[in-house]
C-alpha positions in Angstrom: 0.1 -0.4 0.0 3.1 2.5 1.0 6.6 2.5 1.6 8.8 4.5 3.6 12.4 3.8 2.5 12.9 0.1 2.9 9.7 0.3 5.3 6.5 -1.6 3.5 3.0 -0.9 5.1 1.1 -4.0 3.7 -2.5 -4.0 2.9 -3.2 -6.9 5.9 -1.1 -4.1 8.3 -3.4 -1.5 6.6 -6.5 -3.0 7.1 -5.8 -3.9 10.7 -5.5 0.0 11.5 -8.3 0.8 9.3 -10.6 -1.2 11.6 -9.0 0.3 14.8 -9.6 3.7 13.1 -13.3 3.0 12.4 -13.9 1.7 16.0 -12.2 4.3 17.9 -12.8 7.5 16.1 -16.0 6.4 14.5 -14.8 7.1 10.9 -15.8 4.5 8.1 -14.7 3.7 4.7 -12.1 5.7 2.7 -12.1 8.0 5.3 -10.5 5.5 8.2 -8.4 4.1 5.8 -6.8 7.5 4.8 -6.3 8.5 8.5 -4.7 4.7 9.2 -2.2 4.9 6.5 -1.3 8.3 7.2 -0.7 7.6 11.1 1.5 4.5 9.7 3.4 6.5 7.4 4.1 8.9 10.0 5.1 6.6 12.6 7.8 5.0 10.1 9.5 8.8 9.8 9.4 8.8 13.6 11.1 5.4 13.7 13.3 6.2 10.7 14.1 9.6 12.1 14.9 8.0 15.6 17.2 5.4 14.0 19.0 7.5 12.1 19.6 9.9 15.4 20.4 6.6 17.4 17.5 7.7 19.5 15.8 5.3 21.7 13.3 4.6 24.7 14.3 2.7 27.6 13.0 -1.3 27.5 9.9 -1.6 28.8 9.0 2.0 28.9 6.1 1.5 26.5 4.8 -1.5 28.7 5.0 0.6 32.2 2.8 3.3 30.2 0.2 0.7 29.0 0.2 -0.9 32.6 -0.4 2.8 34.2 -3.2 3.3 31.4 -5.2 -0.1 32.5 -4.9 0.7 36.0 -6.4 3.9 35.7 -9.2 2.8 33.2 -12.6 3.0 34.4 -13.3 -0.8 35.5 -9.7 -1.6 35.9 -7.5 -3.9 33.8 -10.0 -6.2 32.6 -12.2 -3.2 31.5 -9.4 -2.0 29.6 -8.4 -5.1 27.9 -12.2 -5.2 26.9 -12.0 -2.0 25.2 -9.3 -2.8 23.4 -10.6 -6.0 22.2 -13.5 -4.5 20.9 -11.6 -2.1 18.8 -9.3 -5.0 17.2 -6.4 -3.3 19.2 -4.3 -5.5 20.8 -2.1 -4.8 23.9 1.0 -5.1 21.3 -0.7 -2.4 19.3 -1.0 0.0 22.2 3.0 -0.6 23.2 3.7 0.0 19.5 1.8 3.2 19.7 3.1 4.5 23.0 6.9 3.5 21.8 6.1 5.5 18.7 5.0 8.5 20.8 7.9 8.5 23.2 10.5 7.9 20.3 9.1 11.1 18.8 8.8 12.9 22.5 12.8 11.8 22.6 13.7 13.2 19.3 12.5 16.9 20.4 14.2 16.4 23.6 17.6 15.4 21.9 17.3 18.3 19.7 16.6 20.7 22.7 19.5 19.3 24.6 22.1 19.5 21.9 21.2 23.4 21.5 24.2 25.0 22.4 25.3 28.7 23.4 28.4 30.0 22.8 30.2 32.3 25.4 31.0 35.0 23.3 26.9 35.4 22.8 26.6 35.7 26.1 28.5 38.8 26.4 27.2 39.8 22.8 23.8 40.1 24.5 25.0 41.6 27.8 26.7 44.7 25.6 23.2 44.9 23.3 21.1 44.8 26.3 22.5 46.5 29.1 20.1 48.4 30.6 18.3 45.3 31.1 20.9 44.9 34.2 20.8 48.6 35.4 20.3 48.6 38.9 18.4 52.0 39.8 19.7 54.6 42.3 18.4 53.9 45.9 18.0 55.8 48.3 17.6 55.6 52.1 15.8 57.8 54.4 14.4 58.5 57.6 10.7 59.7 58.0 8.3 60.6 60.5 4.7 61.3 59.8 3.2 61.7 63.2 2.9 65.4 63.3 -0.5 66.5 64.2 0.0 70.2 64.0 2.3 72.5 62.5 3.8 73.9 65.6 5.5 70.4 66.7 7.1 69.8 63.2 8.5 73.2 63.0 10.2 73.2 66.2 11.5 69.6 65.2 12.7 71.1 62.2 14.5 73.7 63.7 15.8 71.7 66.2 17.6 69.2 63.7 18.8 72.2 61.5 20.6 73.5 64.6 22.3 69.8 64.8 20.0 68.2 66.7 19.3 64.5 65.8 16.2 63.0 64.1 13.4 61.9 66.4 13.9 58.2 67.4 10.7 57.1 66.5 11.3 57.6 62.8 11.0 55.0 60.2 14.1 53.6 58.2 12.9 53.6 54.8 14.6 53.1 51.4 13.3 53.4 47.8 14.4 52.9 44.6 14.0 55.2 41.7 12.0 52.9 39.7 9.7 52.3 42.3 8.8 56.3 42.7 4.9 56.0 42.8 4.7 52.5 42.5 3.3 51.8 46.3 0.9 54.5 46.2 -2.8 53.4 46.9 -4.6 55.7 48.6 -5.9 59.3 48.3 -2.8 60.7 49.4 -1.0 59.5 46.2 -0.1 62.8 44.9 1.6 63.8 48.4 3.6 60.9 48.5 4.5 61.0 45.1 5.7 64.7 45.9 7.7 63.4 49.1 9.3 60.5 46.7 10.4 63.1 44.1 12.0 65.5 46.8 14.3 62.4 48.2 15.4 62.0 44.9 16.3 65.5 44.2 17.9 66.3 47.7 21.8 65.9 48.7 22.4 63.5 51.7 21.7 64.8 55.0 19.0 67.3 53.4 16.0 67.5 55.8 13.1 67.7 53.7 9.4 68.8 55.1 7.4 69.7 56.3 4.7 67.9 54.0 1.2 67.4 53.9 -0.4 64.0 54.0 -3.6 64.1 52.4 -6.1 63.0 53.0 -5.0 62.7 56.8 -4.5 65.4 59.1 -0.6 64.6 59.6 2.4 66.2 58.6 5.7 64.7 57.5 9.7 65.3 58.1 12.1 63.1 55.5 15.8 63.3 55.6 18.2 61.3 53.3 20.9 59.3 55.2 22.2 57.7 52.2 22.6 57.4 48.4 23.6 54.3 46.6 24.3 55.6 43.0 22.6 53.4 39.9 24.9 51.1 38.6 25.3 48.2 35.9 25.2 44.3 37.0 28.9 42.8 36.1 28.7 40.5 33.4 30.1 37.6 35.7 27.1 38.4 38.0 24.4 38.1 35.4 26.0 35.6 32.9 24.4 32.6 34.2 21.1 34.2 33.8 21.8 34.9 29.9 22.9 31.7 29.3 20.0 29.9 30.3 17.7 32.3 28.7 20.1 32.1 25.3 19.9 28.2 25.5 16.4 28.0 26.1 15.5 30.0 22.9 18.2 28.4 20.9 16.5 24.9 22.0 12.9 26.7 21.0 14.6 27.6 17.7 16.5 24.2 17.3 12.8 22.1 17.9 10.9 24.5 15.2 13.8 23.8 12.9 13.5 20.2 13.2 9.7 20.3 13.1 10.3 22.1 9.8 12.7 19.6 8.2 12.4 16.5 9.4 9.3 15.4 7.7 10.4 16.9 4.2 13.2 14.3 4.6 10.9 11.3 4.8 8.3 12.6 2.8 11.0 12.4 -0.1 11.2 8.8 0.6 7.7 7.9 0.9 5.5 6.0 -2.0 1.8 5.4 -2.2 -0.2 3.4 -4.7 -2.0 6.0 -6.9 -5.3 4.6 -5.3 -4.3 4.6 -1.7 -2.9 8.0 -0.8 -2.9 10.0 2.4 -1.6 13.5 3.2 1.9 12.1 4.3 2.0 10.7 0.7 4.3 12.3 -1.7 1.5 11.5 -4.4 -1.0 12.8 -2.1 -1.8 16.2 -0.7 1.4 18.2 0.3 0.8 19.3 3.8 3.1 22.6 5.0 2.3 22.1 8.8 3.6 19.0 10.7 1.7 16.1 10.2 -0.2 14.9 13.7 1.1 11.3 15.0 -2.6 10.5 16.0 -4.8 7.7 14.6 
């Protein structure tokens, strides 16, 4: 009925899988036969590509999967085997199907694993995307928002400017420049944003305020205590992260190339009788998208 390189698909084999397609998928006649032929051809492609790349699955892996299916099947193993029997499918057929699926999965996994990234690519990415690794300026400051009247806050302000210390109950806080406005959730947001902007405009040691905390009846004093300038993370620190990202992208690209090319190789070695065609046949309709490994 068809051949894939040196592998032939016989009339008996096609008839067997056509019957399975009819019982398990509800197809009939030429539709069931076309799907069965297509499935057998694509399965032959997968197995041929696995041999070409020396890819295999562990002995017994397919059998273990079938055993797991039977254990979780509604009604247990007996019901599972009865379901197979009604469809004309045997345990050996099911193991063969699963082994083929596992082989294809291993093919893609092998392609992914072989994707690599050169150290020069990591350095080049770092240079092109250096702003990704910019650590924004961060400011540390003291903040006291407990003032209920202007008299007290101005007295404390004068005392601090005269050399006194900031109130002991003040809160120690820090803020990154890229966080300005992000933590504002109440109606006093405009005032909080004003305070944050003032913090980044002031030199170290500068006393800021008083600021009004709308909508609350409180006032705030702020003093910048430390400034950590913006900096770029060193390549050595982020090289591992970049390499992982590039390797993931390379693996995806490798799999995409594999999917786009491996079927063309085997389609060129596939022949079907003119009256027994399927999408996978060179004599049948050419499919641009990857053919599914389903019956």
